[in-house]
N, CA and C atoms as a LAMMPS dump frame, in Angstrom:
ITEM: TIMESTEP
0
ITEM: NUMBER OF ATOMS
711
ITEM: BOX BOUNDS ff ff ff
-5.0000000000000000e+02 5.0000000000000000e+02
-5.0000000000000000e+02 5.0000000000000000e+02
-5.0000000000000000e+02 5.0000000000000000e+02
ITEM: ATOMS id mol type element x y z
1 1 1 N 92.45 299.935 461.532
2 1 2 C 93.188 300.535 460.793
3 1 3 C 93.116 301.122 459.055
4 2 1 N 93.223 301.97 458.054
5 2 2 C 92.681 301.798 456.992
6 2 3 C 94.233 301.341 455.993
7 3 1 N 94.08 300.22 455.054
8 3 2 C 94.946 299.775 454.468
9 3 3 C 94.614 300.311 453.422
10 4 1 N 95.213 300.677 452.223
11 4 2 C 95.437 300.493 451.205
12 4 3 C 96.528 300.264 450.077
13 5 1 N 95.913 299.046 449.375
14 5 2 C 97.003 298.636 448.429
15 5 3 C 97.459 298.575 447.016
16 6 1 N 98.113 298.909 446.994
17 6 2 C 98.322 298.986 445.113
18 6 3 C 98.894 298.206 444.378
19 7 1 N 98.337 297.898 443.425
20 7 2 C 98.714 296.646 442.287
21 7 3 C 99.039 296.853 441.114
22 8 1 N 99.782 296.704 440.488
23 8 2 C 100.729 296.64 439.161
24 8 3 C 101.707 295.795 438.811
25 9 1 N 101.538 295.606 437.56
26 9 2 C 102.037 294.563 437.149
27 9 3 C 103.875 294.807 437.064
28 10 1 N 104.122 295.896 437.249
29 10 2 C 105.747 295.974 436.547
30 10 3 C 106.166 296.478 437.993
31 11 1 N 107.698 297.207 438.349
32 11 2 C 108.345 297.851 439.586
33 11 3 C 108.492 298.826 438.335
34 12 1 N 108.577 299.235 437.108
35 12 2 C 109.193 300.42 436.299
36 12 3 C 107.581 301.282 436.513
37 13 1 N 107.102 300.833 436.571
38 13 2 C 105.119 301.847 436.607
39 13 3 C 105.176 302.601 437.794
40 14 1 N 105.707 301.661 438.89
41 14 2 C 105.666 301.962 440.222
42 14 3 C 106.851 302.893 441.128
43 15 1 N 108.158 303.167 440.444
44 15 2 C 109.209 303.309 440.636
45 15 3 C 109.019 304.686 441.358
46 16 1 N 108.669 305.958 441.372
47 16 2 C 108.724 306.917 441.609
48 16 3 C 107.706 306.696 442.028
49 17 1 N 106.284 306.528 441.922
50 17 2 C 105.387 306.228 443.904
51 17 3 C 106.156 305.63 445.023
52 18 1 N 107.126 304.437 445.291
53 18 2 C 107.663 304.398 445.93
54 18 3 C 108.839 305.272 446.736
55 19 1 N 109.222 306.077 445.59
56 19 2 C 110.213 306.877 446.05
57 19 3 C 109.292 308.068 446.639
58 20 1 N 108.148 308.61 446.576
59 20 2 C 108.176 309.877 446.746
60 20 3 C 107.1 309.353 447.784
61 21 1 N 106.822 308.024 448.761
62 21 2 C 106.054 307.298 449.9
63 21 3 C 107.323 306.761 450.601
64 22 1 N 108.98 306.893 449.884
65 22 2 C 110.358 306.189 450.969
66 22 3 C 109.199 305.103 451.361
67 23 1 N 108.961 304.262 450.389
68 23 2 C 109.115 303.017 450.739
69 23 3 C 110.212 301.993 449.568
70 24 1 N 110.045 300.969 449.767
71 24 2 C 110.953 299.926 449.825
72 24 3 C 110.473 299.186 448.132
73 25 1 N 110.849 299.269 446.882
74 25 2 C 110.246 299.398 445.723
75 25 3 C 110.07 297.345 445.255
76 26 1 N 108.597 296.832 445.702
77 26 2 C 108.692 295.429 445.26
78 26 3 C 109.004 294.661 443.483
79 27 1 N 109.365 293.618 443.654
80 27 2 C 110.175 293.608 442.392
81 27 3 C 109.202 291.934 441.998
82 28 1 N 110.512 291.209 441.453
83 28 2 C 110.068 290.07 441.021
84 28 3 C 110.64 289.174 442.209
85 29 1 N 111.215 289.437 443.338
86 29 2 C 111.458 288.56 444.11
87 29 3 C 111.098 289.428 445.315
88 30 1 N 110.438 290.52 445.542
89 30 2 C 109.848 290.672 446.773
90 30 3 C 108.646 291.348 446.7
91 31 1 N 107.525 290.063 446.686
92 31 2 C 106.058 291.601 446.096
93 31 3 C 105.297 292.314 446.145
94 32 1 N 105.254 292.306 447.547
95 32 2 C 104.67 293.341 448.238
96 32 3 C 105.619 293.984 449.512
97 33 1 N 105.727 295.647 449.352
98 33 2 C 105.84 295.92 450.569
99 33 3 C 104.974 296.713 451.373
100 34 1 N 105.215 297.202 452.098
101 34 2 C 104.323 298.05 453.239
102 34 3 C 104.965 299.301 454.017
103 35 1 N 103.864 299.547 454.252
104 35 2 C 104.522 301.787 455.002
105 35 3 C 102.834 302.02 455.689
106 36 1 N 103.531 302.15 457.361
107 36 2 C 102.221 303.18 457.883
108 36 3 C 102.636 304.568 457.831
109 37 1 N 101.918 305.531 456.847
110 37 2 C 102.561 306.698 456.325
111 37 3 C 101.197 307.317 457.86
112 38 1 N 100.792 306.52 458.741
113 38 2 C 100.07 308.03 459.133
114 38 3 C 99.196 306.982 460.916
115 39 1 N 98.639 307.304 461.132
116 39 2 C 98.442 306.311 462.46
117 39 3 C 97.375 305.853 462.404
118 40 1 N 96.825 306.303 461.552
119 40 2 C 95.502 305.442 461.17
120 40 3 C 95.439 304.793 459.975
121 41 1 N 96.716 304.723 458.961
122 41 2 C 97.053 304.553 457.44
123 41 3 C 97.704 303.721 457.058
124 42 1 N 97.969 302.691 456.506
125 42 2 C 98.669 301.41 455.718
126 42 3 C 98.933 301.76 454.368
127 43 1 N 99.966 301.911 453.856
128 43 2 C 100.497 301.674 452.282
129 43 3 C 100.068 300.389 452.21
130 44 1 N 100.036 299.886 451.505
131 44 2 C 100.896 298.54 450.57
132 44 3 C 101.074 298.62 448.75
133 45 1 N 102.038 298.117 448.429
134 45 2 C 102.354 298.113 446.853
135 45 3 C 103.007 296.508 446.458
136 46 1 N 102.054 296.11 445.439
137 46 2 C 102.496 295.21 444.781
138 46 3 C 102.706 294.637 443.621
139 47 1 N 103.811 294.332 443.446
140 47 2 C 103.776 293.558 441.54
141 47 3 C 103.818 292.722 441.155
142 48 1 N 103.162 291.952 440.256
143 48 2 C 102.649 290.472 440.262
144 48 3 C 103.62 289.864 438.7
145 49 1 N 104.129 290.954 438.112
146 49 2 C 104.463 290.373 436.09
147 49 3 C 103.041 290.573 435.635
148 50 1 N 103.181 290.905 434.348
149 50 2 C 102.278 290.899 432.712
150 50 3 C 101.327 289.745 433.102
151 51 1 N 99.879 290.309 433.254
152 51 2 C 99.204 289.156 432.956
153 51 3 C 98.129 289.152 434.2
154 52 1 N 96.635 288.256 433.86
155 52 2 C 95.915 288.298 434.647
156 52 3 C 95.982 286.92 435.854
157 53 1 N 96.599 286.032 435.024
158 53 2 C 97.366 285.231 435.787
159 53 3 C 97.918 284.717 437.186
160 54 1 N 98.954 286.005 436.717
161 54 2 C 100.289 286.204 437.754
162 54 3 C 99.451 287.807 439.006
163 55 1 N 98.377 288.367 438.197
164 55 2 C 98.076 289.24 439.673
165 55 3 C 97.252 287.8 440.02
166 56 1 N 96.036 287.211 439.534
167 56 2 C 95.435 286.787 440.999
168 56 3 C 96.394 285.375 441.659
169 57 1 N 97.412 285.161 441.305
170 57 2 C 98.667 283.621 442.476
171 57 3 C 99.039 285.518 443.141
172 58 1 N 99.634 286.411 442.701
173 58 2 C 99.668 287.788 443.863
174 58 3 C 98.554 287.873 444.812
175 59 1 N 97.221 287.924 444.32
176 59 2 C 96.328 288.221 445.136
177 59 3 C 96.052 287.065 445.966
178 60 1 N 95.699 286.149 445.806
179 60 2 C 95.589 284.23 446.338
180 60 3 C 97.073 284.761 447.047
181 61 1 N 97.929 285.02 447.256
182 61 2 C 98.783 284.883 447.877
183 61 3 C 99.057 285.942 449.143
184 62 1 N 98.217 286.732 449.323
185 62 2 C 98.038 287.761 450.693
186 62 3 C 96.713 288.315 450.746
187 63 1 N 95.771 286.398 450.646
188 63 2 C 94.298 286.754 450.469
189 63 3 C 94.329 286.991 452.387
190 64 1 N 94.969 286.682 452.943
191 64 2 C 95.096 287.283 454.592
192 64 3 C 94.425 288.65 454.931
193 65 1 N 95.752 289.15 454.275
194 65 2 C 95.069 290.76 454.255
195 65 3 C 94.324 291.623 454.636
196 66 1 N 93.909 292.215 455.373
197 66 2 C 92.854 293.178 455.249
198 66 3 C 92.91 294.548 454.412
199 67 1 N 91.932 294.527 453.088
200 67 2 C 92.751 295.241 452.932
201 67 3 C 91.457 296.996 452.561
202 68 1 N 90.958 297.999 452.93
203 68 2 C 90.173 298.8 452.241
204 68 3 C 89.647 299.038 451.372
205 69 1 N 90.651 299.598 450.731
206 69 2 C 90.661 300.152 448.773
207 69 3 C 91.696 299.117 448.569
208 70 1 N 91.652 298.537 446.787
209 70 2 C 91.844 298.061 446.317
210 70 3 C 92.645 299.01 445.072
211 71 1 N 93.676 299.215 444.431
212 71 2 C 93.44 300.27 443.437
213 71 3 C 94.512 299.341 442.723
214 72 1 N 94.615 299.361 441.324
215 72 2 C 95.316 298.695 440.836
216 72 3 C 95.643 299.878 439.468
217 73 1 N 96.577 299.762 439.384
218 73 2 C 97.48 301.141 438.891
219 73 3 C 98.512 300.802 438.012
220 74 1 N 99.18 301.238 436.859
221 74 2 C 100.032 301.262 436.112
222 74 3 C 99.68 301.958 434.726
223 75 1 N 100.532 301.139 433.663
224 75 2 C 100.025 302.325 432.566
225 75 3 C 99.973 300.923 431.757
226 76 1 N 99.06 301.648 430.635
227 76 2 C 97.476 301.404 429.915
228 76 3 C 97.793 301.609 428.033
229 77 1 N 97.326 300.879 427.271
230 77 2 C 97.278 301.436 426.436
231 77 3 C 96.034 302.025 425.943
232 78 1 N 96.425 303.272 424.983
233 78 2 C 95.36 303.723 424.854
234 78 3 C 94.141 303.483 423.556
235 79 1 N 93.111 303.143 423.58
236 79 2 C 92.01 303.267 422.897
237 79 3 C 91.278 304.157 421.533
238 80 1 N 90.768 305.072 422.591
239 80 2 C 89.813 306.535 421.982
240 80 3 C 90.981 306.639 421.643
241 81 1 N 90.964 307.736 420.195
242 81 2 C 91.717 308.751 419.916
243 81 3 C 91.725 310.259 421.022
244 82 1 N 90.942 310.478 421.711
245 82 2 C 91.352 311.396 422.446
246 82 3 C 92.473 311.617 423.838
247 83 1 N 92.207 310.671 424.07
248 83 2 C 93.604 309.996 424.784
249 83 3 C 95.474 309.991 423.83
250 84 1 N 95.713 311.007 424.649
251 84 2 C 97.263 311.115 423.994
252 84 3 C 98.127 310.047 425.099
253 85 1 N 99.508 310.019 424.729
254 85 2 C 100.68 309.708 425.661
255 85 3 C 100.894 310.84 426.284
256 86 1 N 100.706 309.903 427.833
257 86 2 C 100.993 310.651 428.55
258 86 3 C 99.803 310.873 429.76
259 87 1 N 98.331 310.676 429.176
260 87 2 C 97.254 311.253 430.595
261 87 3 C 97.394 310.079 431.063
262 88 1 N 96.833 310.64 431.759
263 88 2 C 96.172 309.679 433.153
264 88 3 C 94.482 309.819 433.523
265 89 1 N 94.219 308.441 433.251
266 89 2 C 92.603 308.408 433.802
267 89 3 C 92.261 307.144 434.599
268 90 1 N 91.863 308.135 435.746
269 90 2 C 91.257 306.883 436.558
270 90 3 C 89.934 306.877 436.376
271 91 1 N 89.427 305.415 437.186
272 91 2 C 87.992 305.19 436.718
273 91 3 C 87.676 303.617 438.035
274 92 1 N 86.275 303.488 437.818
275 92 2 C 85.73 302.236 439.181
276 92 3 C 84.976 301.112 438.345
277 93 1 N 85.198 301.038 436.507
278 93 2 C 84.802 300.136 436.078
279 93 3 C 85.806 299.635 434.981
280 94 1 N 85.951 298.341 435.103
281 94 2 C 86.291 297.269 434.213
282 94 3 C 85.298 296.318 433.382
283 95 1 N 85.636 296.427 432.174
284 95 2 C 84.599 295.371 431.311
285 95 3 C 86.467 294.484 430.395
286 96 1 N 85.266 292.922 431.077
287 96 2 C 86.191 291.823 430.191
288 96 3 C 86.351 291.146 429.884
289 97 1 N 86.724 290.305 428.528
290 97 2 C 87.113 289.783 427.82
291 97 3 C 85.831 288.893 427.144
292 98 1 N 84.937 288.178 428.08
293 98 2 C 83.785 287.764 428.151
294 98 3 C 82.809 289 428.985
295 99 1 N 83.045 289.946 428.622
296 99 2 C 81.295 290.42 428.692
297 99 3 C 80.931 290.68 430.422
298 100 1 N 81.924 290.573 431.688
299 100 2 C 81.843 291.203 432.375
300 100 3 C 82.22 292.053 432.955
301 101 1 N 81.212 293.311 433.531
302 101 2 C 82.002 294.732 434.033
303 101 3 C 81.717 294.806 435.549
304 102 1 N 82.955 294.926 436.388
305 102 2 C 83.305 295.51 437.548
306 102 3 C 83.38 296.482 437.773
307 103 1 N 82.914 297.466 438.803
308 103 2 C 82.806 298.432 439.444
309 103 3 C 83.026 298.879 440.654
310 104 1 N 83.036 299.575 441.2
311 104 2 C 83.15 299.602 442.26
312 104 3 C 81.307 300.273 442.877
313 105 1 N 80.602 299.475 443.62
314 105 2 C 79.39 299.711 443.915
315 105 3 C 79.224 301.162 445.176
316 106 1 N 80.22 301.707 445.653
317 106 2 C 79.322 303.058 445.967
318 106 3 C 79.587 304.039 445.98
319 107 1 N 78.063 304.204 445.281
320 107 2 C 77.881 305.398 444.436
321 107 3 C 78.37 306.625 445.196
322 108 1 N 78.039 307.232 446.107
323 108 2 C 77.866 307.506 446.907
324 108 3 C 79.816 308.617 447.063
325 109 1 N 80.629 307.065 447.023
326 109 2 C 82.077 307.538 447.452
327 109 3 C 82.884 307.931 446.087
328 110 1 N 82.571 307.724 445.165
329 110 2 C 83.744 307.394 443.674
330 110 3 C 84.565 308.693 444.022
331 111 1 N 85.389 308.583 443.221
332 111 2 C 85.927 309.952 443.087
333 111 3 C 85.831 310.805 442.1
334 112 1 N 85.982 311.814 442.045
335 112 2 C 85.685 313.001 441.389
336 112 3 C 85.918 312.896 439.941
337 113 1 N 85.127 313.027 438.952
338 113 2 C 85.709 312.923 437.065
339 113 3 C 86.254 311.328 436.536
340 114 1 N 85.72 310.278 437.641
341 114 2 C 85.947 309.109 437.658
342 114 3 C 84.484 308.041 436.866
343 115 1 N 83.397 308.613 437.004
344 115 2 C 82.254 307.877 437.047
345 115 3 C 82.536 307.999 435.055
346 116 1 N 82.331 308.117 434.175
347 116 2 C 82.112 307.161 432.763
348 116 3 C 82.818 307.049 432.242
349 117 1 N 84.094 306.686 433.24
350 117 2 C 85.611 306.014 432.173
351 117 3 C 86.04 304.449 432.006
352 118 1 N 85.868 303.946 431.494
353 118 2 C 85.877 302.29 431.324
354 118 3 C 87.176 301.982 430.857
355 119 1 N 87.593 300.879 431.49
356 119 2 C 89.217 300.512 431.491
357 119 3 C 88.696 298.792 431.321
358 120 1 N 89.686 298.307 429.686
359 120 2 C 89.01 297.274 428.94
360 120 3 C 90.537 296.475 429.876
361 121 1 N 90.243 295.255 430.218
362 121 2 C 91.011 294.703 430.508
363 121 3 C 91.395 293.565 429.603
364 122 1 N 92.487 293.069 428.567
365 122 2 C 92.325 291.493 427.721
366 122 3 C 93.268 290.699 428.08
367 123 1 N 93.149 289.752 427.617
368 123 2 C 93.991 288.552 427.72
369 123 3 C 95.256 287.919 427.108
370 124 1 N 95.359 289.158 426.412
371 124 2 C 96.776 289.225 425.632
372 124 3 C 96.637 290.487 425.417
373 125 1 N 98.105 290.882 425.057
374 125 2 C 98.345 292.29 424.474
375 125 3 C 97.793 293.563 423.507
376 126 1 N 97.682 293.841 423.808
377 126 2 C 96.4 294.688 422.521
378 126 3 C 97.405 295.677 421.879
379 127 1 N 98.006 295.513 420.142
380 127 2 C 99.943 296.331 420.035
381 127 3 C 99.435 297.106 418.98
382 128 1 N 98.499 296.94 417.542
383 128 2 C 98.09 297.538 416.737
384 128 3 C 96.875 298.77 416.402
385 129 1 N 96.762 299.911 416.053
386 129 2 C 96.207 300.673 415.865
387 129 3 C 95.044 300.341 416.029
388 130 1 N 94.88 298.821 414.52
389 130 2 C 93.363 298.325 413.967
390 130 3 C 92.937 297.703 415.523
391 131 1 N 93.494 297.176 416.409
392 131 2 C 93.253 296.449 417.362
393 131 3 C 92.42 297.012 418.414
394 132 1 N 93.829 298.18 418.009
395 132 2 C 92.644 299.25 419.404
396 132 3 C 91.629 300.075 419.065
397 133 1 N 91.523 300.256 418.218
398 133 2 C 89.946 301.533 417.313
399 133 3 C 89.558 300.259 417.42
400 134 1 N 89.43 298.826 416.615
401 134 2 C 88.268 298.228 416.36
402 134 3 C 87.33 297.847 418.582
403 135 1 N 88.593 297.399 419.376
404 135 2 C 88.626 297.465 420.751
405 135 3 C 87.32 298.174 421.216
406 136 1 N 87.719 300.12 420.755
407 136 2 C 87.551 300.789 421.433
408 136 3 C 86.321 300.741 420.535
409 137 1 N 85.757 300.76 419.179
410 137 2 C 84.538 301.006 418.749
411 137 3 C 83.772 299.569 419.479
412 138 1 N 83.8 298.855 419.587
413 138 2 C 83.35 297.171 420.338
414 138 3 C 82.264 297.578 421.95
415 139 1 N 83.675 298.264 422.632
416 139 2 C 83.091 298.112 423.712
417 139 3 C 83.196 299.712 424.809
418 140 1 N 83.59 300.371 424.155
419 140 2 C 83.396 302.057 424.387
420 140 3 C 84.574 302.304 425.182
421 141 1 N 85.219 301.688 425.468
422 141 2 C 86.292 301.684 426.729
423 141 3 C 87.346 303.231 425.96
424 142 1 N 88.138 303.232 427.106
425 142 2 C 88.697 304.733 427.255
426 142 3 C 90.882 303.55 426.873
427 143 1 N 90.999 302.971 427.852
428 143 2 C 92.364 302.456 427.686
429 143 3 C 92.293 300.42 428.213
430 144 1 N 92.725 300.609 427.972
431 144 2 C 93.05 299.296 427.938
432 144 3 C 94.547 298.25 428.513
433 145 1 N 93.999 297.433 429.772
434 145 2 C 95.356 296.854 430.513
435 145 3 C 95.645 295.347 430.195
436 146 1 N 95.934 294.711 431.487
437 146 2 C 95.943 292.986 431.435
438 146 3 C 95.33 292.822 433.262
439 147 1 N 95.43 293.512 433.712
440 147 2 C 95.261 292.556 435.159
441 147 3 C 94.074 293.216 435.865
442 148 1 N 93.719 294.779 435.96
443 148 2 C 92.508 295.348 436.622
444 148 3 C 91.231 294.331 436.695
445 149 1 N 91.198 293.834 436.188
446 149 2 C 89.132 293.003 435.969
447 149 3 C 89.648 292.138 437.027
448 150 1 N 91.261 291.811 437.314
449 150 2 C 91.32 290.353 438.637
450 150 3 C 91.368 291.341 439.591
451 151 1 N 91.962 292.667 439.952
452 151 2 C 91.668 293.242 441.525
453 151 3 C 90.329 293.345 441.271
454 152 1 N 89.382 293.473 440.764
455 152 2 C 88.547 294.569 440.661
456 152 3 C 87.439 293.325 441.301
457 153 1 N 87.896 292.345 440.305
458 153 2 C 87.34 290.459 441.491
459 153 3 C 87.356 290.318 442.585
460 154 1 N 88.994 291.266 442.605
461 154 2 C 88.921 290.292 444.194
462 154 3 C 88.623 290.762 445.557
463 155 1 N 88.549 291.948 444.649
464 155 2 C 87.72 293.491 445.98
465 155 3 C 86.689 293.17 446.072
466 156 1 N 85.714 292.601 444.817
467 156 2 C 84.478 292.224 444.722
468 156 3 C 84.166 291.275 445.839
469 157 1 N 84.671 290.494 445.787
470 157 2 C 83.966 289.337 446.371
471 157 3 C 84.856 289.35 447.878
472 158 1 N 85.385 290.289 448.238
473 158 2 C 85.46 290.439 449.635
474 158 3 C 84.787 291.685 450.284
475 159 1 N 84.408 292.65 449.455
476 159 2 C 83.301 293.614 449.987
477 159 3 C 83.635 294.318 450.113
478 160 1 N 85.254 294.945 449.298
479 160 2 C 85.625 295.737 449.792
480 160 3 C 86.238 296.472 448.423
481 161 1 N 87.018 298.227 448.92
482 161 2 C 86.26 299.215 447.536
483 161 3 C 87.443 298.975 446.364
484 162 1 N 87.292 299.759 445.343
485 162 2 C 87.835 299.556 444.544
486 162 3 C 88.462 300.403 443.232
487 163 1 N 89.166 300.992 442.696
488 163 2 C 89.541 302.248 441.736
489 163 3 C 90.42 301.599 441.131
490 164 1 N 90.839 302.013 439.555
491 164 2 C 91.962 301.506 439.252
492 164 3 C 92.165 303.52 438.312
493 165 1 N 93.642 303.325 438.258
494 165 2 C 94.772 304.408 437.687
495 165 3 C 95.377 304.176 436.634
496 166 1 N 95.376 304.678 435.688
497 166 2 C 96.363 304.412 434.614
498 166 3 C 97.228 305.805 434.076
499 167 1 N 98.614 305.713 433.217
500 167 2 C 98.716 306.468 432.327
501 167 3 C 98.86 305.933 430.663
502 168 1 N 98.87 306.14 429.972
503 168 2 C 98.746 306.046 428.618
504 168 3 C 100.331 305.956 427.906
505 169 1 N 100.774 304.675 428.07
506 169 2 C 102.037 304.622 428.01
507 169 3 C 102.485 304.127 426.558
508 170 1 N 101.338 303.872 425.415
509 170 2 C 100.511 304.127 423.973
510 170 3 C 99.644 304.58 423.791
511 171 1 N 99.638 305.749 422.726
512 171 2 C 98.272 305.763 422.269
513 171 3 C 97.956 304.72 421.639
514 172 1 N 96.363 305.416 421.166
515 172 2 C 95.745 304.889 420.326
516 172 3 C 96.328 304.154 418.936
517 173 1 N 97.201 305.522 417.479
518 173 2 C 97.855 305.426 416.466
519 173 3 C 98.805 304.499 416.558
520 174 1 N 99.604 304.382 417.807
521 174 2 C 101.387 303.411 418.113
522 174 3 C 101.258 301.8 417.926
523 175 1 N 102.315 301.776 417.14
524 175 2 C 102.086 299.326 417.397
525 175 3 C 103.35 299.98 418.724
526 176 1 N 102.591 298.735 419.448
527 176 2 C 104.028 297.993 420.453
528 176 3 C 104.528 297.079 419.93
529 177 1 N 105.778 297.298 419.863
530 177 2 C 107.143 296.804 418.441
531 177 3 C 106.999 295.25 418.717
532 178 1 N 106.858 293.988 418.551
533 178 2 C 106.739 293.253 418.872
534 178 3 C 108.079 292.294 419.473
535 179 1 N 108.998 293.343 418.684
536 179 2 C 110.637 292.928 419.97
537 179 3 C 110.87 293.424 420.881
538 180 1 N 110.014 294.417 421.653
539 180 2 C 109.482 295.341 423.167
540 180 3 C 108.91 293.665 423.571
541 181 1 N 107.563 293.104 422.925
542 181 2 C 106.747 292.597 423.851
543 181 3 C 107.735 290.998 424.247
544 182 1 N 108.729 290.738 423.296
545 182 2 C 109.383 289.197 423.447
546 182 3 C 109.985 289.545 424.443
547 183 1 N 110.612 290.984 424.741
548 183 2 C 111.293 290.821 426.162
549 183 3 C 110.782 290.091 427.247
550 184 1 N 109.437 290.187 427.588
551 184 2 C 109.041 289.514 428.888
552 184 3 C 108.758 288.197 428.51
553 185 1 N 109.542 287.071 430.19
554 185 2 C 109.992 286.601 430.069
555 185 3 C 108.914 285.518 430.61
556 186 1 N 108.374 283.821 431.224
557 186 2 C 107.318 284.04 431.417
558 186 3 C 106.882 284.236 432.761
559 187 1 N 108.092 284.947 433.672
560 187 2 C 107.464 285.39 434.549
561 187 3 C 106.95 286.687 434.803
562 188 1 N 106.622 287.189 433.797
563 188 2 C 105.875 288.229 433.745
564 188 3 C 106.713 289.376 433.559
565 189 1 N 107.937 289.47 433.694
566 189 2 C 108.695 290.78 433.679
567 189 3 C 109.803 290.705 432.893
568 190 1 N 109.548 291.831 432.324
569 190 2 C 111.111 291.859 430.948
570 190 3 C 112.457 291.31 431.545
571 191 1 N 113.473 291.257 430.286
572 191 2 C 114.682 291.038 430.926
573 191 3 C 115.583 291.488 430.14
574 192 1 N 116.181 292.346 430.866
575 192 2 C 117.313 292.95 430.05
576 192 3 C 118.228 292.14 429.283
577 193 1 N 118.838 290.906 429.545
578 193 2 C 119.655 290.324 428.912
579 193 3 C 118.422 289.943 427.549
580 194 1 N 117.238 289.592 427.586
581 194 2 C 116.788 289.761 426.083
582 194 3 C 116.853 290.49 425.354
583 195 1 N 116.894 292.029 425.926
584 195 2 C 116.914 293.285 425.618
585 195 3 C 118.026 293.218 424.565
586 196 1 N 119.15 293.295 425.743
587 196 2 C 120.395 293.34 425.219
588 196 3 C 120.71 292.21 423.484
589 197 1 N 120.608 290.757 423.858
590 197 2 C 120.71 290.345 422.568
591 197 3 C 119.049 290.514 421.537
592 198 1 N 118.571 291.381 421.819
593 198 2 C 117.513 291.708 420.375
594 198 3 C 118.509 293.293 419.953
595 199 1 N 119.773 293.812 420.246
596 199 2 C 119.379 294.801 419.972
597 199 3 C 120.613 294.643 419.582
598 200 1 N 121.679 293.132 419.76
599 200 2 C 122.716 293.254 419.301
600 200 3 C 122.182 292.064 418.031
601 201 1 N 121.153 292.055 417.114
602 201 2 C 120.417 291.569 416.471
603 201 3 C 120.13 292.276 415.663
604 202 1 N 119.101 293.778 416.364
605 202 2 C 119.048 293.915 415.715
606 202 3 C 119.359 295.464 416.352
607 203 1 N 119.971 296.134 415.641
608 203 2 C 121.476 297.422 416.319
609 203 3 C 120.221 298.775 416.112
610 204 1 N 119.09 298.581 415.315
611 204 2 C 118.371 299.655 415.081
612 204 3 C 116.964 300.38 416.267
613 205 1 N 117.094 298.946 416.905
614 205 2 C 116.349 298.388 418.098
615 205 3 C 116.913 299.429 419.12
616 206 1 N 117.993 299.682 419.246
617 206 2 C 118.559 300.343 420.359
618 206 3 C 117.751 302.008 420.783
619 207 1 N 117.589 302.131 419.517
620 207 2 C 116.737 303.705 419.894
621 207 3 C 114.941 303.22 420.185
622 208 1 N 114.476 302.58 420.143
623 208 2 C 113.499 302.204 420.109
624 208 3 C 113.396 301.901 421.995
625 209 1 N 114.079 301.372 422.058
626 209 2 C 114.449 300.667 423.537
627 209 3 C 114.899 301.605 424.205
628 210 1 N 115.999 302.917 423.713
629 210 2 C 116.129 303.796 424.315
630 210 3 C 114.651 305.127 425.012
631 211 1 N 114.338 305.437 423.563
632 211 2 C 112.568 306.076 424.025
633 211 3 C 111.908 305.178 424.159
634 212 1 N 111.706 304.285 424.38
635 212 2 C 110.445 303.477 425.36
636 212 3 C 110.996 303.409 426.851
637 213 1 N 111.894 303.368 427.27
638 213 2 C 112.704 304.219 428.2
639 213 3 C 112.849 305.278 428.819
640 214 1 N 112.665 306.183 428.615
641 214 2 C 112.889 307.872 428.735
642 214 3 C 111.41 307.642 429.2
643 215 1 N 110.074 307.029 427.843
644 215 2 C 109.123 307.351 428.242
645 215 3 C 107.958 306.509 429.182
646 216 1 N 109.179 305.584 430.01
647 216 2 C 108.319 304.449 431.123
648 216 3 C 109.111 305.639 432.699
649 217 1 N 110.222 306.333 432.376
650 217 2 C 110.253 307.638 433.617
651 217 3 C 109.666 307.943 433.577
652 218 1 N 109.038 308.981 432.274
653 218 2 C 108.405 310.15 433.098
654 218 3 C 106.449 309.523 432.73
655 219 1 N 106.437 308.905 432.63
656 219 2 C 105.414 308.126 432.598
657 219 3 C 104.9 307.101 434.025
658 220 1 N 105.661 306.829 434.452
659 220 2 C 106.196 306.949 436.008
660 220 3 C 105.957 308.091 437.512
661 221 1 N 105.949 308.801 436.753
662 221 2 C 106.454 310.491 437.833
663 221 3 C 104.449 310.807 437.325
664 222 1 N 104.236 310.424 436.163
665 222 2 C 102.931 311.021 435.782
666 222 3 C 102.067 310.294 437.001
667 223 1 N 102.173 309.394 436.956
668 223 2 C 101.125 308.479 437.414
669 223 3 C 101.905 309.001 438.786
670 224 1 N 102.493 308.707 439.551
671 224 2 C 103.115 308.844 441.076
672 224 3 C 101.94 310.228 441.624
673 225 1 N 102.079 311.369 440.133
674 225 2 C 101.63 312.533 441.05
675 225 3 C 99.866 312.464 441.108
676 226 1 N 99.232 311.575 440.203
677 226 2 C 98.188 311.147 439.755
678 226 3 C 98.306 310.681 440.603
679 227 1 N 98.052 310.019 441.615
680 227 2 C 98.104 309.22 442.152
681 227 3 C 97.73 310.157 444.111
682 228 1 N 98.594 310.723 443.967
683 228 2 C 98.564 311.682 444.648
684 228 3 C 97.93 312.569 444.647
685 229 1 N 96.99 313.853 443.309
686 229 2 C 96.844 314.183 443.324
687 229 3 C 94.967 313.564 443.73
688 230 1 N 95.01 312.116 443.65
689 230 2 C 93.207 311.695 443.18
690 230 3 C 92.668 311.765 444.416
691 231 1 N 92.975 312.271 446.055
692 231 2 C 92.468 312.297 446.799
693 231 3 C 92.566 310.929 448.15
694 232 1 N 92.678 309.671 446.956
695 232 2 C 92.704 307.877 447.664
696 232 3 C 93.567 308.312 449.048
697 233 1 N 94.782 308.949 448.982
698 233 2 C 95.592 308.82 450.225
699 233 3 C 95.437 309.72 451.266
700 234 1 N 95.035 310.042 452.637
701 234 2 C 94.992 310.825 453.699
702 234 3 C 96.218 310.958 454.299
703 235 1 N 97.742 311.603 454.417
704 235 2 C 98.317 311.966 455.007
705 235 3 C 98.231 312.541 455.847
706 236 1 N 96.801 313 456.729
707 236 2 C 97.071 313.291 457.875
708 236 3 C 95.44 313.245 458.292
709 237 1 N 95.216 311.871 458.248
710 237 2 C 94.079 311.197 458.995
711 237 3 C 95.498 310.013 460.683
C-alpha cells in the first residue's frame, strides 16, 4: 500500500486539509492521524510544533511507519519580492543554514513546476524585511520555514520520496510582530492564554491578532487546494 505522510508544524496550517479529507485533525496531544482514502492509498497527517528539533522528535516517534512519500506542508515567510501574501509554491529542494541541500533525486517524477523552487529551512524565525532580503540575496531561496529540512533529511535517510508545499503567510516586506512570536510556548504551539494576556497589556494587538487569525484561515484553505491540485494524491488508485 502507498502511504503519503504530510508533516506540518501547527494544526492551524492543516485545518482545511483535514476537513477536505474528513480526517481527525492532529494536535499537540495526538500528533498523527491516518485515513485510508482508496484501496491502495493511505494518508497520514502529523503536527510537530514549531522548529526543527520538534519535527525530528515527531519523525523519530513514527520511524517504524513505512512511507512512500513525505510531504512537508504549511505556511512560510516570503523571501523574494515576487511572492505575495497567499501565494502557494511547491518544490523538492531545501537549503539548510549550514549549507546542506536536500532534494528528491527522482528526477523522472518531480512535480511539474517545482524543479527550480528552493525553500530555506532556518534555525529561528526570520521576522524582518531586512533579514528576509539578506537571506534571499545570499541563498536564492523563495521562502523560509523551520521544519522542511528535517523532513527531507528523514526521507533521504530512508530512501523515500520528498516534496514540500508552502503558502506565504508573511510577505518579504512584512515584519512578524514580536508579540505574536512570544505566544509560542516551550512545546512549540501557540497559547491562547498568552495571546489574551498580550492583548490586555496592549489592546492595540487585538486588531493584529484578528488580522492574522483571518489570514490563517484563508491560507489554510489555499494550502489545502494546492495539495489537491498538486496531483500527489490519487483518489482513484
